[in-house]
C-alpha positions in Angstrom: -2.6 -59.3 -49.2 -3.3 -62.6 -49.6 -1.3 -65.5 -51.5 -2.2 -69.1 -52.7 0.3 -71.5 -54.1 0.0 -73.9 -56.5 1.9 -76.2 -59.2 2.6 -73.9 -62.4 0.8 -76.6 -64.5 -2.5 -76.2 -62.8 -2.1 -72.4 -63.0 -1.2 -72.6 -66.5 -4.2 -74.6 -67.0 -6.5 -72.1 -65.1 -5.1 -69.4 -67.6 -6.8 -71.1 -70.4 -10.3 -71.7 -68.7 -10.3 -68.0 -67.0 -10.9 -70.1 -63.5 -8.7 -71.7 -60.9 -10.2 -74.3 -58.7 -8.0 -76.0 -56.3 -8.5 -79.4 -55.3 -9.6 -78.5 -52.2 -12.5 -76.6 -53.3 -14.0 -80.0 -54.0 -13.0 -82.0 -51.0 -13.0 -79.3 -48.4 -15.2 -76.2 -49.8 -12.6 -73.8 -50.0 -9.3 -72.9 -51.4 -6.7 -72.4 -48.9 -4.6 -69.0 -49.0 -2.2 -67.6 -46.7 -0.2 -64.1 -46.1 3.2 -63.2 -47.1 4.3 -63.7 -43.7 2.6 -67.4 -43.1 2.4 -69.1 -46.6 5.7 -70.5 -46.2 4.4 -72.6 -43.1 1.6 -74.8 -45.5 3.9 -74.9 -48.2 6.6 -76.8 -46.1 4.1 -79.1 -44.6 2.2 -80.0 -47.8 4.9 -79.2 -50.6 8.2 -79.7 -49.4 10.8 -80.1 -51.8 8.7 -79.2 -54.9 10.3 -76.9 -57.4 6.9 -76.4 -59.6 5.1 -74.0 -57.3 4.1 -70.5 -58.0 2.8 -67.8 -55.7 -0.9 -66.1 -56.7 -1.2 -62.7 -55.2 -4.8 -62.4 -55.1 -6.5 -58.8 -55.4 -9.4 -59.3 -52.7 -11.6 -56.7 -54.2 -11.7 -59.2 -57.4 -12.7 -62.4 -55.9 -16.2 -63.6 -56.2 -16.8 -64.3 -52.6 -15.5 -62.7 -49.2 -12.2 -64.5 -47.8 -13.0 -66.2 -44.2 -10.3 -66.2 -41.5 -10.3 -69.6 -40.2 -8.6 -72.1 -38.1 -6.0 -74.2 -40.2 -6.1 -78.0 -40.1 -4.6 -79.1 -37.8 -5.0 -75.8 -35.7 -2.3 -73.5 -35.0 -1.0 -74.2 -31.4 -0.8 -70.2 -31.3 -4.2 -69.7 -32.7 -3.2 -68.4 -36.1 -5.9 -68.2 -38.7 -5.4 -68.4 -42.5 -7.7 -66.9 -44.8 -10.2 -69.5 -47.1 -12.1 -68.7 -50.4 -15.1 -70.6 -50.6 -15.1 -69.9 -54.2 -13.5 -70.7 -57.4 -10.4 -67.9 -58.3 -11.3 -65.8 -61.1 -8.1 -65.3 -63.3 -8.2 -61.6 -63.5 -8.3 -61.7 -59.7 -4.6 -62.7 -59.7 -2.8 -59.5 -59.5 0.9 -61.4 -59.8 2.3 -64.7 -60.4 5.8 -65.4 -58.8 7.8 -68.7 -59.2 8.7 -70.1 -55.8 11.6 -72.4 -55.0 12.4 -74.1 -51.7 15.3 -73.8 -49.7 18.1 -76.7 -49.9 16.8 -78.9 -47.5 13.3 -78.6 -49.0 11.6 -76.5 -46.6 10.0 -72.7 -47.8 11.0 -69.6 -46.4 8.5 -66.4 -46.6 8.8 -65.1 -50.0 11.3 -61.7 -49.8 9.9 -60.4 -52.9 6.6 -60.0 -51.0 7.5 -59.0 -47.5 
């Protein structure tokens, strides 16, 4: 299972068009994704304290391109790789959407409902 987190407003806009395009698709060529066990790492680094995030659960079989497992930026010292999608996400490839709120200190923890 792979996940992508984004602001609720961006997801709502995607449901109107049928396709989700993260800003990173235009700037880096891919959409950053994570496993349930690792998603809290980039969320805490990039979105600490945000209360408007949702977790998108992606059905890999419905994605328009295969997921590539690659180093993060910066690379993880332990060698952990992250799934990257080099295409927009069709709304129908999202099997579930979950609200995701930070801890009191602003950090995120792995989502219990998906572990």
